[in-house]
ChimeraX commands (.cxc) that place a marker at each C-alpha (Angstrom):
marker #1 position 18.72,159.11,282.04 radius 0.5
marker #1 position 19.25,155.85,283.33 radius 0.5
marker #1 position 18.18,153.39,286.32 radius 0.5
marker #1 position 20.73,151.30,288.15 radius 0.5
marker #1 position 21.31,149.27,290.85 radius 0.5
marker #1 position 23.40,151.10,293.59 radius 0.5
marker #1 position 26.92,149.57,294.41 radius 0.5
marker #1 position 29.37,150.31,297.34 radius 0.5
marker #1 position 31.51,152.49,295.04 radius 0.5
marker #1 position 28.53,154.85,295.30 radius 0.5
marker #1 position 29.47,155.62,298.59 radius 0.5
marker #1 position 31.82,158.14,297.38 radius 0.5
marker #1 position 29.49,159.87,295.23 radius 0.5
marker #1 position 26.54,162.40,296.09 radius 0.5
marker #1 position 24.64,159.26,297.33 radius 0.5
marker #1 position 25.98,159.21,300.66 radius 0.5
marker #1 position 25.55,163.37,300.60 radius 0.5
marker #1 position 21.89,162.83,300.12 radius 0.5
marker #1 position 21.48,160.33,302.72 radius 0.5
marker #1 position 23.33,162.57,305.09 radius 0.5
marker #1 position 20.91,165.46,303.89 radius 0.5
marker #1 position 17.52,163.09,304.55 radius 0.5
marker #1 position 18.99,162.12,307.86 radius 0.5
marker #1 position 19.34,165.49,309.07 radius 0.5
marker #1 position 16.17,166.50,307.52 radius 0.5
marker #1 position 14.29,163.74,309.75 radius 0.5
marker #1 position 16.54,164.39,312.74 radius 0.5
marker #1 position 15.61,168.57,313.08 radius 0.5
marker #1 position 11.90,167.46,312.63 radius 0.5
marker #1 position 11.99,164.46,314.88 radius 0.5
marker #1 position 15.32,164.64,317.28 radius 0.5
marker #1 position 13.37,162.10,319.83 radius 0.5
marker #1 position 13.50,159.56,317.19 radius 0.5
marker #1 position 15.82,160.26,314.36 radius 0.5
marker #1 position 19.90,160.36,315.35 radius 0.5
marker #1 position 22.62,161.83,313.70 radius 0.5
marker #1 position 25.41,159.11,314.12 radius 0.5
marker #1 position 28.86,160.00,313.40 radius 0.5
marker #1 position 29.74,160.24,309.68 radius 0.5
marker #1 position 31.25,156.58,309.75 radius 0.5
marker #1 position 28.31,154.94,311.37 radius 0.5
marker #1 position 26.03,156.78,308.62 radius 0.5
marker #1 position 28.37,155.18,306.01 radius 0.5
marker #1 position 28.09,151.54,307.44 radius 0.5
marker #1 position 24.55,151.67,307.47 radius 0.5
marker #1 position 24.14,152.91,304.04 radius 0.5
marker #1 position 26.46,150.20,302.96 radius 0.5
marker #1 position 24.54,147.69,304.67 radius 0.5
marker #1 position 21.40,148.89,303.04 radius 0.5
marker #1 position 23.31,148.82,299.35 radius 0.5
marker #1 position 24.19,145.23,300.22 radius 0.5
marker #1 position 20.97,143.76,301.54 radius 0.5
marker #1 position 18.10,145.82,300.06 radius 0.5
marker #1 position 17.20,146.18,296.35 radius 0.5
marker #1 position 18.54,149.57,296.00 radius 0.5
marker #1 position 18.26,151.63,292.54 radius 0.5
marker #1 position 19.73,155.06,291.50 radius 0.5
marker #1 position 18.38,157.38,288.71 radius 0.5
marker #1 position 21.14,159.09,286.94 radius 0.5
marker #1 position 21.05,161.57,284.81 radius 0.5
marker #1 position 23.46,161.55,281.14 radius 0.5
marker #1 position 26.26,162.75,282.95 radius 0.5
marker #1 position 26.18,160.32,285.83 radius 0.5
marker #1 position 24.78,162.71,288.52 radius 0.5
marker #1 position 22.00,161.06,290.90 radius 0.5
marker #1 position 18.40,162.38,290.70 radius 0.5
marker #1 position 17.17,159.95,293.22 radius 0.5
marker #1 position 17.31,156.94,295.10 radius 0.5
marker #1 position 15.05,154.21,296.65 radius 0.5
marker #1 position 15.86,151.18,298.45 radius 0.5
marker #1 position 12.87,148.55,299.32 radius 0.5
marker #1 position 12.00,144.85,299.94 radius 0.5
marker #1 position 9.38,142.54,299.08 radius 0.5
marker #1 position 7.18,141.63,302.02 radius 0.5
marker #1 position 4.42,138.64,301.96 radius 0.5
marker #1 position 2.11,139.20,305.00 radius 0.5
marker #1 position -1.00,137.67,303.29 radius 0.5
marker #1 position -0.19,139.60,300.17 radius 0.5
marker #1 position 3.03,140.37,298.27 radius 0.5
marker #1 position 3.85,144.10,298.31 radius 0.5
marker #1 position 7.11,146.23,297.55 radius 0.5
marker #1 position 7.67,147.88,300.91 radius 0.5
marker #1 position 9.75,151.03,300.37 radius 0.5
marker #1 position 12.10,151.96,303.04 radius 0.5
marker #1 position 13.62,155.15,301.70 radius 0.5
marker #1 position 13.02,157.09,298.85 radius 0.5
marker #1 position 14.91,160.47,298.04 radius 0.5
marker #1 position 14.80,162.98,295.28 radius 0.5
marker #1 position 17.70,165.66,295.10 radius 0.5
marker #1 position 16.50,169.17,295.98 radius 0.5
marker #1 position 17.45,170.34,292.60 radius 0.5
marker #1 position 15.24,168.16,291.14 radius 0.5
marker #1 position 12.06,168.23,293.18 radius 0.5
marker #1 position 9.13,169.48,291.62 radius 0.5
marker #1 position 9.67,167.88,288.40 radius 0.5
marker #1 position 8.55,164.58,286.93 radius 0.5
marker #1 position 10.69,162.55,288.73 radius 0.5
marker #1 position 8.48,161.20,291.60 radius 0.5
marker #1 position 5.91,159.89,289.26 radius 0.5
marker #1 position 8.62,158.33,286.91 radius 0.5
marker #1 position 10.24,156.88,290.17 radius 0.5
marker #1 position 6.51,155.20,291.03 radius 0.5
marker #1 position 6.17,154.10,287.62 radius 0.5
marker #1 position 9.46,152.31,287.61 radius 0.5
marker #1 position 8.40,150.62,291.03 radius 0.5
marker #1 position 5.29,149.67,289.37 radius 0.5
marker #1 position 6.80,147.65,286.69 radius 0.5
marker #1 position 9.13,145.83,289.27 radius 0.5
marker #1 position 5.59,145.24,291.15 radius 0.5
marker #1 position 4.16,144.07,288.19 radius 0.5
marker #1 position 7.26,141.65,287.20 radius 0.5
marker #1 position 7.25,140.26,290.90 radius 0.5
marker #1 position 3.46,139.49,291.24 radius 0.5
marker #1 position 3.20,142.12,294.07 radius 0.5
marker #1 position -0.22,143.59,294.48 radius 0.5
marker #1 position 0.83,146.94,295.98 radius 0.5
marker #1 position 3.49,149.57,297.33 radius 0.5
marker #1 position 3.46,150.47,300.62 radius 0.5
marker #1 position 5.76,153.05,302.70 radius 0.5
marker #1 position 5.65,155.34,305.23 radius 0.5
marker #1 position 5.88,159.18,305.16 radius 0.5
marker #1 position 6.56,161.29,308.21 radius 0.5
marker #1 position 3.82,164.12,308.68 radius 0.5
marker #1 position 6.12,166.51,308.95 radius 0.5
marker #1 position 7.18,165.74,305.26 radius 0.5
marker #1 position 4.60,168.04,303.70 radius 0.5
marker #1 position 6.38,168.39,300.27 radius 0.5
marker #1 position 6.87,164.63,300.13 radius 0.5
marker #1 position 2.97,163.91,301.24 radius 0.5
marker #1 position 1.96,166.58,298.38 radius 0.5
marker #1 position 3.92,164.81,295.86 radius 0.5
marker #1 position 2.78,161.30,296.73 radius 0.5
marker #1 position -0.83,162.49,296.68 radius 0.5
marker #1 position -0.64,164.39,293.35 radius 0.5
marker #1 position 1.16,161.06,292.05 radius 0.5
marker #1 position -2.26,159.21,292.86 radius 0.5
marker #1 position -0.88,157.28,296.30 radius 0.5
marker #1 position -3.39,157.02,298.87 radius 0.5
marker #1 position -3.17,157.31,302.45 radius 0.5
marker #1 position -3.83,153.98,303.98 radius 0.5
marker #1 position -3.64,154.42,307.65 radius 0.5
marker #1 position -2.07,156.57,310.26 radius 0.5
marker #1 position 0.16,155.63,313.16 radius 0.5
marker #1 position -0.30,156.99,316.27 radius 0.5
marker #1 position 2.04,157.49,319.21 radius 0.5
marker #1 position 2.11,158.63,322.54 radius 0.5
marker #1 position 5.23,159.27,325.21 radius 0.5
marker #1 position 4.86,157.31,328.35 radius 0.5
marker #1 position 4.20,159.94,330.68 radius 0.5
marker #1 position 2.37,159.41,334.24 radius 0.5
marker #1 position -1.27,160.07,334.14 radius 0.5
marker link #1:1,2 radius 0.2
marker link #1:2,3 radius 0.2
marker link #1:3,4 radius 0.2
marker link #1:4,5 radius 0.2
marker link #1:5,6 radius 0.2
marker link #1:6,7 radius 0.2
marker link #1:7,8 radius 0.2
marker link #1:8,9 radius 0.2
marker link #1:9,10 radius 0.2
marker link #1:10,11 radius 0.2
marker link #1:11,12 radius 0.2
marker link #1:12,13 radius 0.2
marker link #1:13,14 radius 0.2
marker link #1:14,15 radius 0.2
marker link #1:15,16 radius 0.2
marker link #1:16,17 radius 0.2
marker link #1:17,18 radius 0.2
marker link #1:18,19 radius 0.2
marker link #1:19,20 radius 0.2
marker link #1:20,21 radius 0.2
marker link #1:21,22 radius 0.2
marker link #1:22,23 radius 0.2
marker link #1:23,24 radius 0.2
marker link #1:24,25 radius 0.2
marker link #1:25,26 radius 0.2
marker link #1:26,27 radius 0.2
marker link #1:27,28 radius 0.2
marker link #1:28,29 radius 0.2
marker link #1:29,30 radius 0.2
marker link #1:30,31 radius 0.2
marker link #1:31,32 radius 0.2
marker link #1:32,33 radius 0.2
marker link #1:33,34 radius 0.2
marker link #1:34,35 radius 0.2
marker link #1:35,36 radius 0.2
marker link #1:36,37 radius 0.2
marker link #1:37,38 radius 0.2
marker link #1:38,39 radius 0.2
marker link #1:39,40 radius 0.2
marker link #1:40,41 radius 0.2
marker link #1:41,42 radius 0.2
marker link #1:42,43 radius 0.2
marker link #1:43,44 radius 0.2
marker link #1:44,45 radius 0.2
marker link #1:45,46 radius 0.2
marker link #1:46,47 radius 0.2
marker link #1:47,48 radius 0.2
marker link #1:48,49 radius 0.2
marker link #1:49,50 radius 0.2
marker link #1:50,51 radius 0.2
marker link #1:51,52 radius 0.2
marker link #1:52,53 radius 0.2
marker link #1:53,54 radius 0.2
marker link #1:54,55 radius 0.2
marker link #1:55,56 radius 0.2
marker link #1:56,57 radius 0.2
marker link #1:57,58 radius 0.2
marker link #1:58,59 radius 0.2
marker link #1:59,60 radius 0.2
marker link #1:60,61 radius 0.2
marker link #1:61,62 radius 0.2
marker link #1:62,63 radius 0.2
marker link #1:63,64 radius 0.2
marker link #1:64,65 radius 0.2
marker link #1:65,66 radius 0.2
marker link #1:66,67 radius 0.2
marker link #1:67,68 radius 0.2
marker link #1:68,69 radius 0.2
marker link #1:69,70 radius 0.2
marker link #1:70,71 radius 0.2
marker link #1:71,72 radius 0.2
marker link #1:72,73 radius 0.2
marker link #1:73,74 radius 0.2
marker link #1:74,75 radius 0.2
marker link #1:75,76 radius 0.2
marker link #1:76,77 radius 0.2
marker link #1:77,78 radius 0.2
marker link #1:78,79 radius 0.2
marker link #1:79,80 radius 0.2
marker link #1:80,81 radius 0.2
marker link #1:81,82 radius 0.2
marker link #1:82,83 radius 0.2
marker link #1:83,84 radius 0.2
marker link #1:84,85 radius 0.2
marker link #1:85,86 radius 0.2
marker link #1:86,87 radius 0.2
marker link #1:87,88 radius 0.2
marker link #1:88,89 radius 0.2
marker link #1:89,90 radius 0.2
marker link #1:90,91 radius 0.2
marker link #1:91,92 radius 0.2
marker link #1:92,93 radius 0.2
marker link #1:93,94 radius 0.2
marker link #1:94,95 radius 0.2
marker link #1:95,96 radius 0.2
marker link #1:96,97 radius 0.2
marker link #1:97,98 radius 0.2
marker link #1:98,99 radius 0.2
marker link #1:99,100 radius 0.2
marker link #1:100,101 radius 0.2
marker link #1:101,102 radius 0.2
marker link #1:102,103 radius 0.2
marker link #1:103,104 radius 0.2
marker link #1:104,105 radius 0.2
marker link #1:105,106 radius 0.2
marker link #1:106,107 radius 0.2
marker link #1:107,108 radius 0.2
marker link #1:108,109 radius 0.2
marker link #1:109,110 radius 0.2
marker link #1:110,111 radius 0.2
marker link #1:111,112 radius 0.2
marker link #1:112,113 radius 0.2
marker link #1:113,114 radius 0.2
marker link #1:114,115 radius 0.2
marker link #1:115,116 radius 0.2
marker link #1:116,117 radius 0.2
marker link #1:117,118 radius 0.2
marker link #1:118,119 radius 0.2
marker link #1:119,120 radius 0.2
marker link #1:120,121 radius 0.2
marker link #1:121,122 radius 0.2
marker link #1:122,123 radius 0.2
marker link #1:123,124 radius 0.2
marker link #1:124,125 radius 0.2
marker link #1:125,126 radius 0.2
marker link #1:126,127 radius 0.2
marker link #1:127,128 radius 0.2
marker link #1:128,129 radius 0.2
marker link #1:129,130 radius 0.2
marker link #1:130,131 radius 0.2
marker link #1:131,132 radius 0.2
marker link #1:132,133 radius 0.2
marker link #1:133,134 radius 0.2
marker link #1:134,135 radius 0.2
marker link #1:135,136 radius 0.2
marker link #1:136,137 radius 0.2
marker link #1:137,138 radius 0.2
marker link #1:138,139 radius 0.2
marker link #1:139,140 radius 0.2
marker link #1:140,141 radius 0.2
marker link #1:141,142 radius 0.2
marker link #1:142,143 radius 0.2
marker link #1:143,144 radius 0.2
marker link #1:144,145 radius 0.2
marker link #1:145,146 radius 0.2
marker link #1:146,147 radius 0.2
marker link #1:147,148 radius 0.2
marker link #1:148,149 radius 0.2
marker link #1:149,150 radius 0.2
marker link #1:150,151 radius 0.2
view
């Protein structure tokens, strides 16, 4: 297995299928918040993420993508890695990849003088929440929302 930076050519691999799957999962749970654009718009968005974010893939020895993550460094009083998206292929879940992924991110964190890792996980993504807590991630805060309805 090896980790590498994503490249534009990866748009023609399982990466785009995984990205679409992730979008569909979120759009089904929160159709008021997540939209499924047409395929070309989604490809363009993913292309922009590959070009502008730090975007990593884990591949097995046969170059099959097992997970992806993309992140940026933020400094708002403390330097952190902000993870935008993290996705593990369905066939690879409930294995050790989540812990492996976080350990790789922690290496990057130390090399860049960060004090932590932060990311959002939607409440409806119960499997991901369980995995994060299993690998010693802690809930930092809750974000609350309300629709704008008349009183």
